[in-house]
Each structure stands twice: as C-alpha cells, then as structure tokens.
C-alpha positions as CSV (number, residue, x, y, z in Angstrom):
1,M,-1.3,-29.4,16.3
2,L,1.4,-27.0,17.2
3,A,3.4,-27.9,14.1
4,S,0.3,-27.3,11.9
5,A,-0.3,-23.9,13.6
6,A,3.4,-23.0,13.0
7,V,3.1,-23.8,9.2
8,A,-0.1,-21.7,9.0
9,L,1.4,-18.8,10.8
10,L,4.5,-18.9,8.7
11,A,2.5,-18.8,5.5
12,A,0.7,-15.8,6.8
13,A,3.6,-13.9,8.2
14,T,6.5,-14.5,5.8
15,P,7.4,-11.1,4.4
16,A,8.0,-10.4,0.7
17,L,11.6,-9.7,-0.4
18,A,11.4,-6.9,-2.9
19,W,13.4,-7.1,-6.2
20,G,15.5,-10.0,-4.9
21,A,19.2,-9.4,-4.5
22,A,19.8,-8.5,-8.2
23,G,17.2,-5.8,-8.3
24,H,18.5,-4.1,-5.1
25,E,22.1,-4.3,-6.4
26,I,21.0,-2.8,-9.8
27,V,19.4,0.1,-8.0
28,A,22.5,0.6,-5.9
29,T,24.8,0.4,-8.9
30,I,22.8,3.0,-10.8
31,A,23.0,5.2,-7.8
32,Q,26.8,4.6,-7.5
33,I,27.3,5.8,-11.1
34,H,25.6,9.1,-10.3
35,L,27.3,9.9,-7.0
36,H,29.6,12.9,-6.9
37,P,33.3,11.8,-6.6
38,H,33.5,13.3,-3.2
39,V,30.5,11.3,-2.0
40,R,31.8,8.1,-3.6
41,H,35.0,8.6,-1.6
42,K,33.1,9.2,1.6
43,L,31.4,5.8,1.2
44,C,34.8,4.3,1.8
45,H,34.7,5.6,5.4
46,I,31.1,4.5,6.1
47,L,30.7,1.1,4.5
48,P,32.4,-2.0,5.7
49,E,35.8,-2.8,4.1
50,A,34.4,-5.8,2.3
51,A,32.0,-3.5,0.3
52,H,35.0,-1.8,-1.4
53,C,33.4,1.6,-1.2
54,H,30.4,0.4,-3.2
55,L,26.7,0.4,-2.4
56,A,25.7,-2.8,-4.2
57,P,27.2,-5.4,-1.7
58,I,25.1,-4.0,1.1
59,A,21.9,-3.3,-0.9
60,A,20.1,-6.6,-0.1
61,W,21.4,-6.8,3.5
62,A,18.2,-5.6,5.1
63,D,16.4,-8.7,3.8
64,T,18.8,-11.0,5.6
65,I,18.7,-9.6,9.1
66,R,15.0,-9.2,9.9
67,R,15.2,-11.4,13.0
68,G,18.0,-9.2,14.3
69,Y,16.0,-6.0,13.7
70,P,12.4,-7.1,14.3
71,G,11.1,-3.5,14.3
72,T,11.9,-3.1,10.7
73,A,9.6,-5.8,9.2
74,Q,6.8,-3.3,8.3
75,M,9.3,-0.9,6.9
76,H,9.6,-2.9,3.7
77,Y,6.1,-2.1,2.4
78,V,3.0,0.1,2.8
79,N,-0.6,-1.1,2.5
80,P,-3.2,1.5,1.4
81,K,-6.8,0.9,2.6
82,G,-9.3,0.1,0.0
83,D,-6.7,-0.8,-2.6
84,H,-7.5,-3.7,-4.9
85,P,-5.6,-3.6,-8.2
86,G,-6.3,-4.2,-11.0
87,D,-10.0,-3.3,-10.2
88,T,-9.4,-0.3,-8.0
89,C,-6.2,1.5,-7.3
90,T,-6.3,3.8,-4.2
91,Y,-3.2,5.2,-2.6
92,G,-4.0,6.9,0.7
93,E,-7.3,8.4,-0.1
94,Q,-8.9,6.1,2.4
95,G,-5.9,5.9,4.8
96,W,-3.3,3.3,5.4
97,I,-3.3,-0.1,7.2
98,N,0.3,0.3,8.5
99,E,0.2,4.0,8.9
100,D,3.0,4.6,11.4
101,V,5.7,2.2,10.3
102,N,6.0,1.6,6.5
103,V,8.5,2.0,3.7
104,L,7.6,5.7,3.2
105,T,8.1,6.8,6.8
106,A,11.2,4.5,7.0
107,I,12.8,6.3,4.1
108,M,12.2,9.7,5.7
109,N,13.6,8.5,9.0
110,K,16.6,6.8,7.6
111,T,17.4,9.8,5.4
112,E,17.5,11.9,8.5
113,E,19.6,9.4,10.4
114,V,22.2,9.2,7.6
115,A,22.3,13.0,7.3
116,N,22.9,13.3,11.0
117,S,25.3,10.5,11.6
118,A,26.7,9.1,8.2
119,A,26.5,5.7,9.9
120,D,26.8,2.3,8.2
121,I,23.6,0.6,9.4
122,P,21.1,3.5,8.7
123,L,22.7,3.8,5.2
124,R,22.2,0.1,4.5
125,F,18.5,0.4,5.4
126,L,18.1,3.6,3.3
127,V,19.6,1.9,0.2
128,H,17.4,-1.1,0.7
129,F,14.1,0.8,1.4
130,L,14.6,3.0,-1.7
131,G,14.8,-0.3,-3.7
132,D,11.7,-1.7,-2.0
133,M,9.7,1.4,-2.8
134,H,10.3,1.0,-6.5
135,Q,8.9,-2.5,-6.6
136,P,5.1,-1.8,-7.1
137,L,3.9,-4.9,-5.3
138,H,5.4,-3.5,-2.1
139,L,2.9,-0.6,-2.3
140,T,-0.3,-2.7,-2.2
141,G,-1.7,-5.2,0.3
142,R,-3.8,-7.2,-2.2
143,D,-3.1,-10.9,-1.7
144,R,-0.2,-9.9,0.6
145,G,1.5,-7.9,-2.1
146,G,0.9,-10.6,-4.7
147,N,2.5,-13.3,-2.6
148,Q,-0.8,-15.2,-2.5
149,A,-1.8,-14.5,-6.1
150,I,-0.7,-17.6,-8.1
151,F,0.0,-17.5,-11.9
152,R,2.2,-19.2,-14.4
153,F,5.4,-17.5,-15.7
154,E,7.5,-19.2,-18.4
155,G,5.4,-22.3,-17.8
156,R,6.2,-22.5,-14.0
157,V,3.8,-21.8,-11.1
158,R,4.9,-18.5,-9.5
159,N,3.2,-16.0,-7.3
160,L,2.8,-12.5,-8.7
161,H,5.3,-11.0,-6.3
162,S,8.0,-13.4,-7.3
163,V,7.4,-12.7,-11.0
164,W,7.9,-8.9,-10.3
165,D,10.6,-9.6,-7.8
166,S,12.9,-11.6,-10.0
167,G,11.1,-13.5,-12.8
168,I,10.8,-10.6,-15.3
169,L,14.1,-9.0,-14.2
170,L,16.2,-12.2,-14.6
171,K,14.5,-13.0,-17.9
172,N,15.4,-9.5,-19.1
173,I,19.0,-9.9,-18.0
174,R,19.3,-13.3,-19.5
175,E,17.9,-12.3,-22.9
176,L,19.8,-9.0,-23.3
177,G,22.1,-9.7,-26.2
178,N,24.4,-6.7,-26.2
179,Y,26.3,-4.3,-23.9
180,T,28.7,-7.0,-22.9
181,T,31.8,-4.8,-23.6
182,P,32.8,-1.7,-21.7
183,L,31.3,1.7,-22.6
184,P,33.5,4.7,-23.3
185,S,32.7,6.1,-19.9
186,K,34.9,5.9,-16.8
187,Q,32.0,7.2,-14.7
188,I,29.8,4.2,-15.6
189,E,32.5,1.5,-15.9
190,S,34.2,2.3,-12.6
191,A,30.9,1.8,-10.7
192,L,30.0,-1.6,-12.2
193,P,30.5,-4.5,-9.7
194,G,31.5,-7.1,-12.3
195,A,28.1,-8.9,-11.9
196,I,25.9,-10.7,-14.4
197,F,23.7,-7.7,-14.6
198,D,26.5,-5.3,-15.7
199,P,25.3,-5.3,-19.4
200,Y,21.7,-4.6,-18.2
201,V,22.9,-1.6,-16.2
202,R,24.9,-0.3,-19.1
203,W,21.8,-0.5,-21.3
204,I,19.6,1.3,-18.8
205,V,22.0,4.1,-18.3
206,W,23.4,4.5,-21.8
207,E,20.1,4.3,-23.7
208,G,17.5,5.0,-21.0
209,I,18.8,7.7,-18.7
210,R,21.0,9.3,-21.3
211,E,18.4,9.2,-24.1
212,W,14.9,7.9,-23.6
213,W,14.2,9.6,-20.2
214,R,16.6,12.5,-20.5
215,D,13.7,15.0,-20.5
216,D,12.0,13.3,-17.5
217,L,14.9,13.3,-15.1
218,E,14.1,16.6,-13.5
219,S,10.5,15.6,-12.7
220,W,11.6,12.2,-11.4
221,L,13.7,13.9,-8.8
222,E,11.4,16.8,-7.9
223,C,9.8,17.1,-4.5
224,P,6.8,19.3,-3.4
225,V,8.0,22.7,-2.1
226,D,5.6,22.5,0.8
227,G,6.7,19.1,1.9
228,D,5.9,15.5,1.2
229,P,2.6,14.3,2.8
230,Y,2.9,12.0,5.8
231,P,1.0,8.7,5.0
232,H,-2.6,9.6,6.1
233,S,-5.8,10.2,4.3
234,L,-5.4,12.9,1.7
235,Y,-8.9,14.1,2.4
236,G,-8.7,14.2,6.2
237,A,-6.7,15.8,8.9
238,P,-3.4,14.2,10.0
239,P,-4.0,11.5,12.6
240,S,-3.7,12.3,16.3
241,P,-0.2,11.7,17.7
242,H,-1.9,9.9,20.6
243,R,-3.0,6.3,20.2
244,G,-6.6,5.2,20.7
245,V,-7.8,2.3,22.8
246,A,-7.8,-0.2,19.9
247,S,-4.3,0.8,18.8
248,S,-3.0,0.5,22.4
249,L,-4.6,-2.9,22.7
250,F,-3.0,-4.1,19.5
251,H,0.4,-3.0,20.7
252,G,-0.2,-4.6,24.0
253,V,-0.8,-7.9,22.2
254,G,2.3,-7.2,20.2
255,N,4.5,-6.8,23.3
256,L,3.0,-10.0,24.8
257,A,3.7,-11.9,21.6
258,A,7.2,-10.6,21.4
259,H,7.9,-11.8,24.9
260,A,6.2,-15.1,24.4
261,A,8.3,-15.7,21.3
262,E,11.3,-16.3,23.5
263,Y,9.7,-19.5,24.7
264,L,8.2,-20.8,21.5
265,G,11.4,-22.2,20.0
266,P,10.6,-22.7,16.3
267,L,8.0,-20.0,16.5
268,S,10.4,-17.4,17.7
269,W,10.1,-15.6,14.3
270,V,6.6,-14.5,15.3
271,G,8.0,-11.5,17.2
272,D,9.6,-10.2,14.1
273,Y,6.4,-9.3,12.5
274,I,4.4,-7.7,15.3
275,P,5.6,-4.1,16.1
276,T,5.9,-3.0,19.7
277,D,5.5,0.5,21.1
278,G,9.2,0.8,21.2
279,D,9.4,0.6,17.4
280,H,7.2,3.7,17.1
281,T,8.6,5.9,19.9
282,G,9.2,9.3,18.5
283,N,8.6,8.3,14.9
284,R,5.0,9.5,14.7
285,D,5.4,12.9,16.4
286,A,8.5,13.6,14.3
287,L,6.8,12.8,11.1
288,L,3.6,14.6,12.0
289,A,5.6,17.8,12.6
290,K,6.7,17.6,9.0
291,T,3.3,17.4,7.3
292,P,2.4,20.2,4.9
293,Q,-0.3,21.3,7.2
294,A,2.0,21.5,10.2
295,L,4.7,23.3,8.3
296,K,2.2,25.8,6.9
297,T,1.1,26.6,10.4
298,K,4.7,27.1,11.6
299,G,5.5,29.1,8.4
300,G,8.2,26.6,7.4
301,K,8.9,24.2,4.5
302,L,10.4,20.8,4.2
303,T,13.1,21.0,1.7
304,G,14.8,17.6,2.3
305,P,16.0,15.5,-0.6
306,A,13.5,12.7,-0.2
307,C,9.8,12.7,-0.9
308,P,8.7,9.1,-0.8
309,Y,5.0,9.6,-1.0
310,T,5.2,11.8,-4.0
311,W,7.7,9.5,-5.7
312,S,5.8,6.3,-4.9
313,K,2.3,7.4,-6.0
314,P,3.0,6.8,-9.8
315,I,4.9,3.6,-8.9
316,H,1.8,2.3,-7.1
317,A,-0.2,3.1,-10.3
318,V,1.8,0.4,-12.0
319,N,-0.2,-2.1,-10.1
320,C,-3.3,-1.3,-12.0
321,A,-1.6,-0.3,-15.3
322,H,0.7,-3.3,-15.7
323,A,1.1,-5.7,-12.8
324,W,-2.3,-7.1,-12.0
325,P,-4.2,-8.7,-14.9
326,K,-7.7,-7.4,-14.9
327,E,-9.1,-10.9,-15.6
328,Y,-7.5,-12.3,-12.4
329,N,-10.0,-13.1,-9.7
330,G,-8.2,-15.8,-7.8
331,T,-10.2,-18.7,-9.2
332,G,-10.1,-20.8,-12.4
333,P,-7.1,-22.0,-14.4
334,L,-3.8,-20.3,-13.7
335,I,-3.1,-17.4,-16.0
336,E,0.2,-17.4,-18.0
337,L,2.0,-14.1,-17.7
338,D,4.8,-14.7,-20.3
339,T,2.6,-13.5,-23.2
340,P,2.7,-10.6,-25.6
341,E,-0.4,-9.1,-24.0
342,Y,1.1,-9.0,-20.5
343,L,4.9,-9.3,-20.6
344,G,5.2,-7.8,-24.1
345,R,3.5,-4.6,-23.0
346,I,5.7,-4.4,-19.9
347,G,8.7,-4.7,-22.1
348,E,7.5,-2.2,-24.7
349,D,6.8,0.4,-22.0
350,K,10.2,-0.3,-20.4
351,V,8.4,-0.5,-17.0
352,I,11.1,-2.6,-15.2
353,E,14.0,-0.5,-16.5
354,A,12.3,2.8,-15.6
355,L,11.6,1.6,-12.1
356,L,15.2,0.6,-11.5
357,A,16.4,3.8,-13.1
358,K,14.2,6.0,-10.9
359,G,15.2,4.1,-7.8
360,G,18.9,4.5,-8.5
361,L,18.8,8.1,-9.5
362,R,16.6,9.1,-6.5
363,L,19.0,7.3,-4.1
364,A,21.9,9.1,-5.7
365,K,20.2,12.4,-5.3
366,I,19.5,11.8,-1.6
367,L,23.1,10.6,-0.9
368,N,24.7,13.4,-2.9
369,E,23.0,16.0,-0.7
370,I,23.1,14.4,2.7
371,L,26.6,13.1,2.5
372,S,28.1,16.3,1.2
373,G,26.3,18.6,3.7
374,G,24.3,20.1,0.9
375,E,27.4,21.0,-1.1
376,H,26.4,18.7,-4.0
377,T,22.8,18.4,-5.1
378,G,21.2,16.5,-7.9
379,L,23.1,14.0,-10.0
380,Y,26.7,13.7,-11.1
381,V,26.6,13.2,-14.9
382,N,29.8,13.2,-16.8
383,Y,29.4,10.1,-18.9
384,V,31.9,10.6,-21.7
385,E,34.2,13.6,-20.8
386,D,36.2,11.5,-18.2
387,V,37.2,8.7,-20.5
C-alpha cells in the first residue's frame, strides 16, 4: 500500500523541467553573445572554473539540485487562477495559485541578489528562471503545465510539456540544414560552446535578431516606468502581507510534511514540493513594497532591469495561440501534433526561435546592467565590426 501511495504521489508531485538542458543552454548562449566584454570578463570571477566563463554550462543546473534547495520548487513556474488554454487564457486577472513563490517573483529576487552580491549560486538560478519563464507551459497550471496532457508527436506518445520542452526544439535543431560553418563575427563565434545546437543559435541570431526582429528588440526589452506588477489580481488591491488562517494552516502542514519526510525513506522527496514559512520570509513584504501602487504612494519608481510579469504576459498567450490544440479535451484518440496545421504554424511563425531569442536577450540586458553597476545597459551588438 505504501509503495502504491508513493507512486501516486510521485506522479502528482514530479515537477516539469522547462526547455530541457538544450533550451536552457541556448538561452544562455544567446545571452552570452550579447554581454558587454567587461561583463563577460566578470563572469570568469563568478562562475566555477569548469564553466570557462560561460553561462551555458550552468544554465540547467537548477533542475538538477531541487532536493538540495527544496524552497525553489515553485520558483520554476506560475499558475494563474481560472486559466484553461486553449479555451480560456487568463493571466492574473483572477489571481494566482502560487502567489508568493513563483518564477516571476523568483526572477525579481534573484536579480536583486546578483546585483547585491555577484554570487555564483544566485546567478545560476537567475539564468535558469529566465529560461523557464520563456517556456509557455510553465506559465499555466492546466494539466500540470501540460505534463498530464497526452498527445502523439512524430508518432510517439508524448505529454504536451515534453513536446514543448524538447520535442519541437530537438526536431528543429536536427532538421536545420545550414549554418554549420562559422559566421564572420567574432562576437557570435566566441560565445558558442561547441554544442550540437551551435548552428541553430547562429541562425536565430544572424537571421532572427539581426533581421526579422530587429525593429522589435526595443519593445522586447522595455519595462513599465512605474514598475512591474507583483503577481496579484490586476483588478484588485495587492494582497495583505499578513497570512490568513487558511494560508497559515497550509504552511503548518508543509512544515509537518517536511519534518516527516526525514523518516519516510523513499518518500523523502515530498518535502521538496511543499514550501515552508522559511521559504517566504521577507519575500512577500519586499515584493509588495515594489508594486506600482506602493511606489506611487511613496513617490518612487522601480527602474530595475527585469520586469517578469510584463515580459511573460505575451509568452503566456502562446498557450492559447499555439500550444494547446482547441480540439483537445483529454478524451478520445490521441491527437498527432507533428502536422502542418499544428507544428507547421509554429514553424512559420518562428514561435520557438522567438521565445529563445527573447529569453537570451532579456538575460543579457539584466546581466549587463547589474554586473556593471549600471555602467552598461541594453545589449552589446557588434556582430561584424570585430571580425
């Protein structure tokens, strides 16, 4: 009976791993390309020696150490209330299921930590969470972010999350027939890690960032002058910084489960997915102080380089526009996704490439500013002049 319960709990609690290692490393590589030389050099003094001053080797690290950092489990995603793509896409209008600890608040917190300390571990988390935020299925709770939505892809049974995690991405990398030789750009080539996805990154940067999306880059990096909304209902006041009875009860149960996990042997992972009060200490008050309403009252503005809610809202919309087939209802024969109607439209609209590009450029923007003390802002772009 205990073994059966363990299997059931594992199925319910296993978290999603956004983008897979390749996606996270691509985001990190695109960021590396657009770092100012001074910031690139500074990475050598922050990252472990084995990373060779490059973000890509540490980009997927946060998915490998969740048991060691149990308070970070919910930082990989955010679940809006009332959200049910592709029928209904809502992103905060009705509030949030994991309001305190989620990928949006984690990015704000880790940005501040790196700005204040330039430390290795907060930087690893920041790099990873920026990647997570640009995987649309990490911004919805339907069917556990698509992990329980079963389809066919290339004839194989896959859940929707894994299709967006790695299925489409690896197919794109595998089928790209050019960009296998170096570009006439030291800026780009010096940042490539010598990985199987190097040609794909060349294509995204050389044709995408340099041409297709050139006029969109400024809007991609823009943040609201009055500050980025803290994740709460857009139509209500910010939540109270004091927990209610129900919330306190939940966290009491969380503490109990975390302590009990020490004695459960194979079930010890349970504690990784139930946040305790210690995981929230100071986070909520600090974030509430930065809401647009609070800043307006104080006469101040939040001018930091990251605005995860603003950036992620259009990414969430991808769930309704491209990710979730409207005919899917969880019953009937499995739907094949490798079709012109589904995958063809994703390819024509360059959805995956744009998500990876946005993630990399936004990460570069953040790191350029916080690791240079504000001396360098925006992106470093010098593609051909430095050959």
